C-alpha positions in Angstrom: -22.8 -62.9 -20.3 -22.7 -60.6 -17.3 -19.8 -58.9 -15.7 -16.3 -57.7 -16.6 -15.3 -58.5 -20.2 -18.4 -60.5 -20.8 -21.1 -59.4 -23.2 -23.4 -56.9 -21.6 -25.9 -54.1 -22.3 -23.2 -51.4 -22.3 -21.5 -53.0 -25.3 -24.2 -51.2 -27.4 -27.6 -52.9 -27.2 -28.6 -51.2 -23.9 -32.0 -52.4 -22.7 -32.5 -54.3 -26.0 -29.8 -56.8 -24.7 -31.4 -60.2 -24.3 -32.6 -61.0 -20.9 -30.6 -63.6 -19.1 -30.7 -65.3 -15.7 -28.3 -67.3 -13.6 -29.3 -70.6 -15.3 -28.2 -69.1 -18.7 -24.9 -67.9 -17.2 -24.1 -71.3 -15.7 -24.9 -73.1 -19.0 -22.7 -70.6 -20.9 -19.9 -71.2 -18.4 -20.2 -74.9 -19.0 -20.1 -74.4 -22.8 -17.0 -72.2 -22.4 -15.2 -74.8 -20.3 -16.2 -77.8 -22.6 -16.5 -76.3 -26.1 -14.1 -73.4 -25.7 -11.4 -74.9 -23.5 -12.0 -78.5 -24.4 -12.1 -79.7 -20.8 -14.1 -82.7 -19.7 -13.7 -82.4 -15.9 -12.8 -79.8 -13.3 -10.9 -80.2 -10.0 -12.9 -77.4 -8.3 -15.8 -75.0 -8.9 -15.3 -72.1 -6.6 -16.9 -68.7 -6.5 -17.7 -65.7 -4.4 -21.1 -64.1 -4.0 -22.8 -64.4 -7.4 -20.1 -66.9 -8.3 -20.9 -68.9 -5.1 -24.6 -69.1 -6.1 -23.4 -70.3 -9.5 -21.3 -72.9 -7.7 -24.4 -74.4 -6.1 -26.0 -74.5 -9.5 -23.0 -76.2 -11.1 -23.5 -78.8 -8.3 -26.9 -80.0 -9.5 -26.8 -78.9 -13.2 -23.5 -80.8 -13.9 -23.2 -83.1 -10.8 -20.3 -85.2 -12.1 -18.3 -82.5 -13.7 -16.2 -81.3 -10.7 -14.4 -83.1 -7.8 -15.5 -80.4 -5.4 -17.5 -77.2 -4.9 -16.7 -74.2 -2.7 -19.3 -71.4 -2.6 -18.2 -68.4 -0.5 -20.8 -65.9 0.8 -24.1 -67.4 -0.3 -27.2 -69.2 0.7 -28.9 -72.0 -1.3 -32.3 -70.5 -1.4 -34.3 -68.1 -3.6 -33.6 -64.4 -3.1 -36.4 -63.2 -0.9 -37.0 -61.2 2.3 -34.5 -58.4 3.0 -32.1 -59.7 0.4 -34.8 -59.3 -2.3 -35.9 -55.9 -0.9 -32.5 -54.1 -1.1 -31.9 -55.5 -4.6 -35.3 -54.3 -5.8 -34.8 -50.9 -4.2 -31.4 -50.7 -5.9 -32.9 -51.4 -9.4 -36.0 -49.2 -8.7 -33.7 -46.3 -7.8 -32.4 -46.4 -11.5 -35.5 -47.3 -13.5 -37.9 -44.8 -11.7 -35.4 -42.0 -12.4 -36.5 -39.8 -15.4 -32.8 -39.3 -16.3 -32.5 -43.0 -17.0 -34.6 -42.4 -20.1 -35.6 -46.1 -20.5 -31.9 -46.9 -20.8 -31.1 -44.4 -23.5 -29.2 -42.0 -21.2 -26.1 -40.2 -22.5 -24.6 -39.6 -19.0 -25.1 -41.6 -15.8 -28.6 -41.3 -14.5 -29.0 -39.6 -11.1 -30.6 -42.8 -9.7 -27.2 -44.5 -9.9 -26.1 -42.7 -6.8 -29.0 -44.2 -4.9 -28.2 -47.7 -6.4 -24.6 -47.4 -5.4 -25.6 -46.4 -1.9 -27.6 -49.6 -1.5 -24.7 -51.6 -2.8 -22.2 -50.0 -0.4 -24.5 -50.8 2.5 -24.9 -54.4 1.4 -21.1 -54.9 1.2 -20.4 -52.8 4.4 -18.1 -53.7 7.2 -19.6 -52.0 10.3 -16.7 -52.6 12.7 -14.0 -51.5 10.4 -16.0 -48.5 9.0 -16.6 -47.2 12.6 -12.9 -47.2 13.2 -12.0 -45.6 9.8 -14.6 -42.9 9.8 -15.5 -42.1 13.4 -17.1 -38.7 12.6 -20.0 -37.6 10.4 -17.6 -35.4 8.3 -15.3 -38.3 7.6 -18.2 -40.6 6.5 -19.7 -37.9 4.3 -16.4 -37.2 2.6 -15.7 -40.9 1.9 -19.2 -41.5 0.7 -19.1 -38.6 -1.7 -15.7 -39.9 -3.1 -17.0 -43.4 -3.5 -20.2 -42.4 -5.3 -18.3 -40.0 -7.7 -15.7 -42.7 -8.5 -18.1 -45.5 -9.0 -20.5 -43.4 -11.1 -17.7 -43.2 -13.7 -17.1 -47.0 -13.9 -20.5 -48.6 -13.2 -23.1 -48.6 -16.0 -26.8 -48.3 -15.0 -28.2 -50.8 -17.6 -25.5 -53.4 -16.8 -26.4 -53.0 -13.1 -30.1 -53.6 -13.8 -29.2 -56.8 -15.7 -26.8 -58.0 -13.0 -29.4 -57.8 -10.3 -32.4 -59.1 -12.3 -30.3 -62.1 -13.4 -30.6 -63.6 -9.9 -34.4 -63.9 -10.1 -34.4 -67.6 -11.1 -31.9 -68.6 -8.4 -33.1 -71.3 -6.0 -31.0 -74.4 -5.4 -33.1 -75.6 -2.5 -35.3 -78.1 -4.5 -32.1 -79.6 -6.0 -29.8 -80.1 -3.1 -30.0 -83.9 -3.1 -28.8 -83.9 -6.7 -25.4 -82.4 -5.6 -23.1 -85.4 -5.3 -19.7 -83.7 -5.2 -18.2 -82.7 -1.9 -19.2 -79.2 -1.1 -17.7 -76.7 1.4 -19.9 -73.6 2.0 -18.2 -70.7 3.8 -20.0 -67.6 5.1 -18.9 -64.8 7.5 -20.9 -63.7 10.5 -20.7 -60.0 9.6 -22.1 -60.5 6.1 -25.2 -58.2 5.5 -26.2 -60.1 2.5 -26.1 -63.5 4.2 -26.5 -62.8 7.9 -25.8 -65.5 10.4 -29.2 -65.4 12.1 -30.9 -66.6 9.0 -31.4 -70.4 9.5 -31.4 -71.7 5.9 -27.8 -72.8 5.6 -27.8 -74.8 8.9 -31.2 -76.2 8.0 -30.4 -77.2 4.4 -26.7 -78.2 4.3 -27.6 -81.7 5.6 -29.5 -82.4 2.4 -26.2 -82.1 0.5 -24.8 -85.7 0.6 -21.2 -84.5 1.2 -21.8 -80.9 2.3 -20.2 -79.0 5.1 -20.8 -75.4 6.3 -18.3 -73.1 8.0 -19.5 -69.9 9.6 -16.5 -67.6 10.2 -16.9 -65.4 13.3 -16.7 -61.7 12.9 -13.3 -60.4 13.8 -11.0 -57.5 13.0 -9.8 -59.5 10.0 -13.2 -60.1 8.4 -14.8 -57.7 6.0 -18.5 -58.4 5.9 -19.6 -59.8 2.5 -16.1 -59.0 1.2 -14.6 -61.6 3.4 -15.2 -64.0 0.5 -12.1 -62.4 -1.2 -9.7 -62.8 1.8 -8.2 -66.2 1.6 -6.0 -65.4 4.7 -9.2 -65.7 6.7 -10.6 -69.0 5.2 -7.7 -70.5 3.4 -7.0 -73.2 6.0 -10.6 -74.5 5.5 -10.0 -74.6 1.7 -6.7 -76.4 2.1 -8.1 -79.1 4.3 -11.0 -79.5 1.8 -8.7 -79.9 -1.1 -6.7 -82.5 0.7 -9.9 -84.5 1.4 -10.8 -84.8 -2.2 -10.0 -88.0 -4.1 
């Protein structure tokens, strides 16, 4: 369940779709791998953002199932503080909008524009954006284009479920149960996982074979989206794979 071609509210059930959380998603992934694909072991569990958080959970829910774990752009703690605040404001922007109609809308509710604005800020790249849109007019034009385009492809109910799904996420009590080698990679310009937050440095030592890499902010990094740029972190991954048995 969740994103892309997975089962989701917009398939027809809308807000009657069963509630799910990250634990449910990881269990279903495991069933897909074992019952659907017939696999008994994985070389690597690797994911970005939400997938990275799932990677931490794979580590303690199925500790012997993978040779290695590589979460990109995440922290192994419950979503709280500013991270919780912007996510809640995003969802509230939808559900407090009368045009949402309790999920029974026939066209995108107006609150989706606010929700998409929060998402753009969370995945922003300040250095690059300042270069690309150095004037107010340029920013306004790009923002209007982004909101209009994303309103056509992003379903409000799906978005609510996506963000509420993370409410059970908290690997921190289970870090000692992660026995597979783990390489966590974050970037210093990530709004969602900012480098000044101490949790990764404080907690990675509790992972028996854990290592943390913080990528410095450069002209090549893209904030939270750095997780999808292997040209930036690929050397770390290559070395990690070579180190696995």
